[in-house]
N, C-alpha and C positions, 0 to 999 in steps of 0.2 A: 517125942513130938510130932515128927516127921512120920514115922512107921506108922502110929497110928491115925492119922491123917489118912495115908495109903491106906490101911488096911479097911478103914470106916468107907471109904471112896470103893475100895475092889469088893467090898462087901454089896453096896450099894449096885455097883455096875454088873454084879454076878445076880446081884436077884433079880434086877431088870431084865440082863439077856435071858435069864431061866423063865421070865413070863413074858418072854417077846414083849414087854411093855419102853415105851419111850417115853419118858414123861418132857413134854415140853411147854413152859410155862410162858405166856405170853399176856405182856402189859401193855394195858391201852387205856388212852383217852383220846376226847374229842375237844374241838375245840372251833372256833368261828375266826373266819380269815376272808378276805374279798372276794372267794372262789365259791363261796360258802362254808358249809362244816367241813372239818378234815378230821381223822382219826387216825392218830399214830402209835402205831406197835412198834413192841421193840423182844427179843429174845435177849437171853445172855449173850448172845453175839452180836448183837447191834440192832438195828431199825430192820422188819421183816416186813412193812405193809406202812404204808400211806396211801389213805383213801380217800376220795374226794364226794362229796354227796351234798344233799339238802337238807337230810334227815340222819337224827342219831341211831334211831333204831334200824335203818337200810344199811346205816355204815357196820352197825358192829354185826347184822346178819350176814352182810359183804365177808368181814373178815372171819368170822364163823362158819362160811362157806370155803372160802380159801385156804383156812388151816383147821379143816376137820377133826383132827384129832390130838389138837392143842386143848390144854386148858388155858382160859381167857379169863383175865383177871383187869376187871379195871380200877387205876390206879393212878392217878394222875403225878405224883408227887416221884415217880418212876420214869414215867416219859415225859415230865414238864420241859426240860432241858431242850429233846428233841422237838416236841412240839412247838415250842416258841422258835425255835430256828427254822422250822417250817413255814410259822406262821409270817415272821420277818423277812424268809425270801419271798413268799406271794407278793409282801407289800415291796419288797427292793430287791428284786430280782442280784445287782450287781453285787450284793454282800456275796452272793453265793449259797452252795447248803452244801455244808461239810457235816456228815454226819457217816459214823461206823454202821455199814450196813449187814444183814443179813441175807445174802439174795439167793434163796430159794428155788429153782427150776432146775431143767433139762442142764448139762455143759453146753450146749448148742444155744440157750437161752441167757446164759450166763456172760458167754462171749457173747451175745449180740448187747446185753445190760453193758457191758464191760465199755464197749466202743460208744454207747450212746453217751455214756459219762464221761467221757471224752469230750464231746460236741461240746462246743464254748458257749455262756449266755451270749444271746443276741445273733445266734447263728443258727441256721435251718439246713438240715440236707435233705435228699433224698430216699426215700426205700431202696432205688437201686445203687445209687452211691455207696450208702451202708452196707449193702448187700458186697461190695467190691471190697470195703475196708476189713471185711469177715474173709472172705475166699473167693474166687472168682466160680467157685460150685456152686455158692449161696444167692437163692433168687429173694427178689423183692418179698414174695410171699414170705416165704421164712422169716424172712424180719417181721414183716406186719404181723406174723402170729407172737412173734416174741414179744412183741410189743402189747402185744391183745393179751400175752401172759403175765405181763408186768404187774406185780402187788404192790410195788414201791414207787406211787405218784411224782413228778418234781424230781426226785433224787436220780431216778434214774428216768432221763428226760426224752420218754418218746412222743412230749406233746412238738419235738424239736424235729420232728420226722414230716415230710409231704411229701405227696404224690411228684412223678416227674415235670408236670406241668406247672407247680408249686400249689395248687389246690391243697386245701385241708383235707388228708384223710379221716376216717373215723377214729376218733380217742374214748375210750373209756369210760371218760367224767365227761364227755360233752363237748361237742365241737367247738360251743360257743366259751366253753371256757381254753381247749386249746386257743382260741383265735386271742384272748385275752393275755394270756401267756407268753406267746408270741407277740404282740403288740407291748406289753409290758420289759421283758428282755432287749427289744428293738431301740428301747429307750434307754435301756440302762448302758 
């Protein structure tokens, strides 16, 4: 039995290799939360996108733009639990957001994102502090670039990074959302 599965897997892998085609299927669904509409997408490896916005179609277009080679399948049943966790986190940040993630980015982006995930709820750090945690040679600008490239809002908490003077810097999903997230987390 194992031999047959292995042979079948090898045939599909070999066919994909020969055709230079990687099949990447992302299941997604949208819901409503205190920040507006939220889209959660997952691959077989985990959540690869959490996008926040006001419009369902805009969120789907953003997902398609971020994953142009993936086959996107709207399927709430597959992402239901992940979507529920995200909505629960927005309402009550103290519960934390524990998801298996499929972080897709450069090695440097993933390194920054792992450090971001270590920032506890209710705490903020500056871009410069975070850069120092990465490496003495990393700049605040590099950290800002990794934050801008982050497709997994909330689970990779870029909203917890502020300017050196404490002011809020840009946030892909809007400064008002960032302000509200920081406020809610401070009360958690």
